[in-house]
C-alpha positions in Angstrom: 315.1 235.9 39.1 316.3 236.5 42.6 319.0 234.0 43.7 319.9 233.5 47.3 323.5 233.9 48.2 325.0 230.8 49.7 328.6 231.0 51.0 331.0 228.6 49.5 332.1 225.6 51.5 335.7 225.5 52.6 337.8 223.8 49.9 335.3 224.5 47.0 335.1 227.1 44.3 331.6 228.4 43.8 330.1 227.7 40.4 329.1 230.8 38.5 327.0 229.0 35.9 329.7 229.0 33.3 331.1 225.9 31.5 333.3 223.7 33.7 337.0 223.6 33.1 337.5 220.0 32.2 340.7 218.0 31.4 338.9 216.2 28.6 336.6 217.3 25.7 333.0 218.1 26.7 331.6 215.1 24.9 333.9 212.8 26.8 333.2 214.6 30.1 329.4 214.2 29.6 329.9 210.5 28.9 331.9 210.0 32.1 329.3 211.8 34.2 326.5 209.6 32.8 328.7 206.5 33.4 329.1 207.7 37.0 325.3 208.1 37.2 325.0 204.5 35.9 327.3 203.1 38.6 325.9 205.1 41.4 322.4 204.2 40.5 323.3 200.5 40.5 325.0 200.9 44.0 321.9 202.7 45.3 319.5 199.9 44.3 321.8 197.3 45.8 321.6 199.1 49.1 317.8 199.1 48.9 317.6 195.4 48.0 320.2 194.4 50.6 318.1 196.1 53.4 314.9 194.4 52.2 316.5 191.0 52.0 318.3 191.2 55.3 315.3 192.7 57.1 313.0 189.9 55.7 315.4 187.3 57.0 316.1 188.9 60.4 312.6 190.3 61.2 310.3 188.2 59.0 307.3 189.2 56.9 309.0 190.2 53.7 306.0 192.2 52.4 306.1 194.5 55.4 309.8 194.9 55.4 309.9 195.7 51.6 307.1 198.2 52.1 308.9 200.0 55.0 312.2 200.2 53.3 311.0 201.3 49.9 308.4 203.8 51.2 310.8 205.4 53.7 313.6 205.5 51.1 311.5 207.1 48.4 310.2 209.7 50.8 313.7 210.5 52.0 314.9 210.8 48.4 312.4 213.7 47.9 313.7 215.4 51.0 317.3 214.8 49.9 316.6 216.4 46.5 315.2 219.5 48.1 318.0 219.8 50.6 320.6 219.5 47.9 319.3 222.5 46.0 321.4 224.7 48.3 324.5 222.8 47.3 324.2 223.4 43.5 326.6 226.4 43.6 329.3 223.9 44.7 328.0 220.8 43.0 331.3 219.1 42.5 332.3 219.3 46.2 328.8 218.4 47.3 328.5 215.4 45.0 331.9 214.1 46.2 330.9 214.4 49.9 327.5 212.8 49.2 329.0 209.8 47.5 331.6 209.3 50.3 328.9 209.4 52.9 326.6 207.1 50.9 329.4 204.6 50.3 330.1 204.4 54.1 326.5 204.3 55.2 325.3 201.9 52.5 328.3 199.7 52.7 328.2 199.3 56.5 324.4 199.1 56.8 324.1 195.2 56.5 326.8 194.6 59.2 325.3 197.2 61.5 321.8 195.8 61.1 323.0 192.2 61.7 325.1 193.2 64.7 322.1 194.9 66.4 319.9 191.9 65.7 322.5 189.4 66.9 323.5 191.1 70.2 320.2 192.9 71.1 317.5 191.0 69.2 316.2 189.0 72.2 316.6 191.7 74.9 313.6 193.2 76.4 312.8 196.8 77.1 313.9 199.5 74.7 316.2 197.2 72.8 313.4 194.9 71.7 312.7 196.9 68.5 316.4 197.7 67.8 316.5 196.0 64.4 313.4 197.8 63.2 314.5 201.2 64.4 317.9 200.7 62.7 316.2 199.5 59.5 314.1 202.7 59.3 317.2 204.8 60.2 319.3 203.4 57.4 316.5 203.6 54.9 316.1 207.2 55.7 319.8 208.0 55.6 320.4 206.2 52.3 317.3 207.7 50.7 318.4 211.2 51.7 321.8 210.7 50.1 320.5 209.1 47.0 318.0 211.9 46.6 320.8 214.5 47.0 322.6 213.1 44.0 320.0 214.1 41.4 320.2 218.0 41.5 324.0 217.9 41.9 324.4 215.6 38.9 322.0 217.7 36.9 324.1 220.8 37.7 327.3 219.0 36.7 325.9 217.8 33.4 324.6 221.3 32.5 328.0 222.8 33.3 329.7 220.6 30.8 327.3 221.5 28.0 324.1 223.5 28.3 321.0 221.9 26.9 317.2 222.2 27.4 316.1 220.9 30.8 314.0 218.1 29.2 316.9 216.7 27.3 319.2 216.8 30.4 316.6 215.1 32.6 316.1 212.4 29.9 319.8 211.7 29.7 320.2 211.6 33.5 317.3 209.4 34.1 318.1 207.0 31.3 321.6 206.4 32.8 320.0 206.2 36.3 317.3 203.6 35.3 319.7 201.4 33.3 322.1 201.4 36.3 319.2 200.5 38.6 318.4 197.6 36.3 322.0 196.3 36.4 322.2 196.7 40.2 318.8 195.0 40.6 320.0 192.0 38.6 323.5 191.9 40.0 322.2 191.6 43.6 320.3 188.3 43.4 322.4 186.7 40.6 326.0 187.8 41.5 326.5 189.6 44.8 324.2 187.4 47.0 325.3 184.0 45.8 329.0 184.8 45.4 329.7 187.3 48.2 326.7 187.1 50.6 324.8 190.0 52.1 327.5 191.5 54.2 330.5 191.3 51.9 328.3 192.2 48.9 327.2 195.5 50.7 330.9 196.3 51.5 332.1 195.7 48.0 329.2 197.8 46.6 330.2 200.7 49.0 333.8 200.4 47.8 332.8 200.7 44.2 330.5 203.6 45.1 333.4 205.5 46.8 335.9 204.8 44.0 333.5 206.0 41.2 332.3 209.1 43.1 335.7 210.1 44.1 337.3 209.5 40.7 334.5 211.4 39.0 335.0 214.6 41.1 338.8 214.5 41.5 339.4 213.4 38.0 336.9 215.5 36.0 336.0 218.4 38.2 339.1 218.9 40.3 339.5 222.4 39.0 336.3 223.3 40.7 337.9 222.5 44.1 340.7 224.3 45.9 343.8 222.4 46.8 342.5 222.0 50.3 339.2 220.7 49.0 340.9 218.1 46.8 342.9 216.9 49.8 339.9 216.7 52.0 337.9 214.8 49.5 340.8 212.4 48.7 341.4 211.7 52.4 337.6 211.2 53.0 337.4 208.6 50.2 340.6 206.8 51.2 339.3 206.6 54.8 335.9 205.3 53.6 337.5 202.7 51.4 339.9 201.7 54.2 337.1 201.2 56.6 335.1 199.1 54.1 338.2 197.0 53.2 339.0 196.4 56.9 335.3 195.3 57.5 335.5 193.0 54.5 338.7 191.4 55.9 337.0 190.9 59.3 333.6 189.9 58.0 334.3 186.2 58.5 335.2 186.6 62.2 332.2 189.0 62.6 329.8 186.4 61.1 331.1 183.7 63.4 330.8 185.9 66.5 327.3 187.0 65.5 326.2 183.5 64.7 327.3 182.4 68.1 325.4 185.3 69.7 322.3 184.1 67.8 322.5 180.4 68.1 324.9 179.9 71.0 328.4 178.5 71.1 327.4 175.0 69.8 327.3 175.8 66.1 328.5 172.8 64.2 327.4 173.4 60.6 326.6 176.8 59.0 326.1 177.1 55.3 324.3 179.5 52.9 322.5 177.5 50.2 320.9 178.9 47.1 317.6 179.0 49.1 318.4 179.8 52.7 320.8 179.8 55.6 321.2 176.4 57.2 322.6 176.0 60.7 323.1 172.8 62.8 323.9 173.0 66.5 324.6 170.2 68.9 324.2 166.6 68.0 327.5 165.5 69.7 328.5 164.6 73.2 324.9 164.1 74.3 323.8 167.6 73.3 320.4 167.7 71.4 320.6 168.5 67.7 318.9 171.6 66.5 318.3 172.6 62.8 317.7 176.2 61.9 316.5 177.3 58.5 316.9 181.0 57.9 317.3 181.5 61.6 314.1 179.7 62.6 314.1 176.5 64.6 312.8 173.7 62.4 314.1 170.7 64.3 314.5 170.8 68.1 316.3 167.7 69.3 314.4 167.6 72.6 311.0 167.8 71.0 311.2 166.6 67.4 309.6 163.2 68.3 306.6 165.0 69.8 306.2 167.2 66.7 306.7 164.5 64.0 304.6 161.8 65.7 301.8 164.3 66.1 302.2 165.4 62.4 302.3 162.0 60.8 300.5 159.3 62.7 296.9 160.6 63.0 297.0 160.9 59.2 298.2 157.3 58.7 295.0 155.7 60.0 293.5 154.2 56.8 295.1 153.3 53.5 298.7 154.6 53.4 300.5 152.7 50.7 301.5 155.9 48.9 302.5 159.0 50.9 303.6 162.5 49.7 305.7 164.6 52.1 305.9 168.3 51.1 308.9 169.8 52.7 310.5 167.6 55.3 314.0 167.7 53.8 315.4 166.7 57.2 313.9 163.2 56.6 312.2 163.1 60.0 308.6 163.1 58.7 309.5 160.3 56.3 311.0 158.4 59.2 307.7 158.4 61.0 305.8 157.4 57.8 308.0 154.4 57.3 307.4 153.2 60.9 303.9 152.2 59.8 303.6 148.8 58.1 302.2 148.7 54.5 304.0 151.8 53.2 305.1 151.1 49.6 306.3 154.5 48.4 307.2 157.9 50.0 307.8 160.9 47.8 309.6 163.8 49.5 309.4 167.2 47.8 312.0 169.6 49.1 312.9 172.9 47.6 316.5 173.0 49.0 318.6 170.1 47.8 321.4 171.0 50.3 319.1 170.3 53.2 318.5 166.8 51.9 322.2 166.4 51.3 322.9 167.4 54.8 320.3 165.0 56.1 322.0 162.2 54.3 325.6 163.0 55.2 325.7 164.7 58.6 326.2 161.8 61.1 324.0 163.3 63.8 321.1 164.3 61.5 321.3 161.0 59.6 321.2 159.0 62.8 318.2 161.0 64.0 316.2 160.4 60.7 317.4 156.7 60.9 319.1 157.0 57.4 315.7 157.2 55.8 317.0 158.4 52.5 318.8 155.1 52.0 315.5 153.3 52.0 314.5 152.3 48.4 310.9 153.3 49.1 311.9 157.0 49.6 312.1 159.1 46.5 313.3 162.7 46.7 312.3 165.5 44.3 313.9 168.9 44.4 311.1 171.3 43.4 308.7 174.0 44.6 305.8 172.1 46.2 303.2 174.4 44.6 304.7 173.9 41.1 305.0 170.1 41.6 301.3 169.8 42.7 300.2 171.7 39.6 301.7 169.1 37.4 301.2 166.0 39.6 299.5 163.0 38.1 300.0 160.4 40.8 297.4 159.8 43.6 298.3 159.6 47.2 296.6 158.1 50.3 298.3 160.6 52.6 299.8 164.1 51.9 301.9 165.5 54.8 302.6 169.2 54.6 305.7 169.7 56.7 306.3 173.3 55.8 307.5 176.5 57.6 305.0 178.5 59.5 302.7 180.8 57.5 303.0 184.5 58.0 306.7 184.7 59.0 308.3 183.3 55.9 308.0 183.5 52.1 305.8 180.3 52.2 302.5 182.1 52.3 301.5 180.7 48.9 301.9 177.2 50.4 299.1 178.0 52.8 296.6 179.4 50.3 293.3 178.1 49.1 294.7 177.3 45.7 297.5 175.2 47.2 295.1 173.1 49.2 292.9 172.7 46.1 295.9 171.2 44.3 296.6 169.0 47.3 293.0 167.8 47.3 293.3 166.9 43.6 296.1 164.4 44.3 294.3 162.6 47.2 292.8 159.2 46.6 289.2 158.6 47.6 289.3 158.7 51.4 292.8 160.1 51.3 294.0 162.4 54.1 295.9 165.7 54.2 297.7 166.9 57.3 299.1 170.4 57.6 301.4 172.0 60.1 299.8 175.3 60.8 302.3 177.0 63.2 302.1 177.7 66.9 298.6 178.3 68.3 299.3 180.0 71.6 301.4 182.8 70.1 299.7 183.1 66.6 296.1 181.8 66.9 294.8 183.9 64.1 297.3 182.5 61.7 296.5 178.9 62.7 292.8 179.3 62.4 293.2 181.1 59.1 295.0 177.9 57.9 292.1 175.8 59.1 289.5 178.2 57.4 291.5 178.1 54.2 291.6 174.3 54.1 287.8 174.2 54.6 287.4 176.8 51.8 289.2 174.3 49.5 286.4 171.8 50.0 288.0 169.6 52.7 286.6 168.6 56.1 288.9 169.4 59.0 289.9 168.2 62.4 292.3 170.6 64.1 294.5 169.7 67.1 297.4 171.3 69.0 300.4 169.6 70.6 302.4 171.1 73.4 306.1 171.0 73.2 308.8 171.0 75.8 311.1 173.9 76.8 313.1 174.7 73.7 314.9 177.6 75.3 315.4 181.1 73.9 314.3 181.5 70.4 317.0 182.1 67.7 316.6 183.9 64.4 313.7 186.1 63.4 311.3 184.7 66.0 313.2 186.3 68.8 313.0 189.7 67.2 309.2 189.7 67.3 307.8 192.0 69.9 307.2 190.2 73.1 308.5 186.9 71.8 311.6 186.0 73.8 311.2 182.2 73.8 310.7 179.7 71.0 307.1 178.6 70.3 305.9 176.1 72.8 303.2 174.3 70.8 302.4 173.2 67.3 299.1 173.4 65.6 298.0 170.8 63.0 295.0 170.3 60.8 293.9 166.8 59.6 291.6 167.0 56.6 289.8 164.8 54.1 287.9 165.5 50.9 285.3 162.7 51.3 282.7 162.0 54.0 282.5 163.6 57.4 285.4 165.3 59.2 288.2 162.8 59.9 288.4 161.2 63.3 291.5 161.8 65.3 292.8 158.4 66.2 296.0 156.6 67.0 295.9 152.9 66.3 298.2 151.9 69.1 297.5 148.2 68.5 298.2 148.0 64.8 300.9 150.7 64.5 304.3 151.1 66.1 304.7 152.0 69.7 304.9 155.8 69.9 307.0 157.6 72.4 304.9 160.7 73.0 301.4 160.4 71.3 298.5 158.5 72.8 294.8 158.4 72.0 293.9 160.2 75.2 296.5 162.8 74.5 295.3 163.4 71.0 291.7 163.8 72.1 292.8 166.3 74.8 294.8 168.1 72.1 291.7 168.5 69.9 289.7 169.9 72.8 292.6 172.3 73.6 292.6 173.5 70.0 288.9 174.0 69.9 289.1 176.4 72.9 291.4 178.7 71.0 289.2 179.0 67.9 289.1 182.5 66.3 285.8 183.0 64.4 284.9 185.2 61.5 288.2 184.6 59.6 288.4 184.5 55.8 290.4 182.1 53.6 293.8 183.1 52.4 294.4 183.1 48.6 297.2 183.9 46.3 296.0 187.3 45.5 294.7 188.1 49.0 297.1 186.5 51.6 295.7 186.9 55.2 298.6 185.8 57.4 
């Protein structure tokens, strides 16, 4: 075998292939190396999951973001493994340097990505895709460093006690995979709920630096020169200091970034077990806005236009029992109760904290007219899909007031199977109304919703309502290419399972006096929707989502 000569790095002693000079017995040393593999693997997976979660929140389309992060990272791991082959003759110094760099890059990745999104996400020109570029950059860098760990750790294990290659690989990968399992479970069940994405990444980086530095300086310190030990110690202390300082300042950073995203009028900001909830305005004459995971769900200037158009066309006909899917803000239920003859309203909301906020926040409770204090309103905290599967009650009206399809994790709530379940709980002649998202900016998504409802056996009447100027978009919508303002219209689909397609009608004589919706306006809205129709679309299903 011909072995290329690689000069030793400053501060390291080249390995000659002999056994390592350890301060502990070989069995103990081997156990400590595998324990280090376990911890480093857990940290590496946390970095991956953190990038996927944050990118899905900031940019949207979780499937695409997960595919980009994981595919780029796995590709980079292969490149990193190849590149690290040249460092095997100085494995201890190389592994220490790799872990210090990985701790710094992985630990700071969440803050850097959020900072770029917050301060450049709605700029035009070359900054429009800044979060996406940074996401790929971090995925590449973290993948390279994780990939470089494998050959270096293999060299260290073999230097403690020589064994056949298959056995060494089995031991290394066993520790690696078990560590990945622990990291994968720790992220959603421990780090995310207790520390949040930013602090969780910083703590993970700190653990990574401590374990990597301790493993090299404690177990393989004799492989390094005095200068090398000092350099590695200073590097690790510096990395830990940077991460600790960032953790101390993370609260101020989040507040500054939140103001950059939502403006200076943030009044309530909380992270529930489901999503981030932000309230702005609502005092001193300023309009109240409710953001869920960064997307505007209630715009104080236009919420009447949205909710009147969502609810009242579906209320023509029997409406004693009404089911509202979503609508934890209480505004759809408010419009339902404005119609005489309503005996019961069931609101199904996944996030109990949104309902709690709608009850207790003075501005939001005033806007929904304290609807949750009405004895006819009953709230259930549940996933709408799961609730419909087990529902036994029959409803005259089902109102689907859910987030837009295609930009959130709610795609299954816009599937053919979901609408089939909704059809099953409708009474004879009952109506279903669905919020299908903006038509002007995402016509294909809207008409896919309409196609999917028809595929479930319902007759449809689509219509679109134009909103007022809601100002610059906040959250993920503003990170979309070319989308620098919030959506200016809402698309709806009214559907029924019996008879011909439902007639769009506002009973202005029998019903309450509406502020924004008239019969003439509704008919014009239906004609406007028809002009945007996209033909040739196929229904979206659970196994083949098309948004």
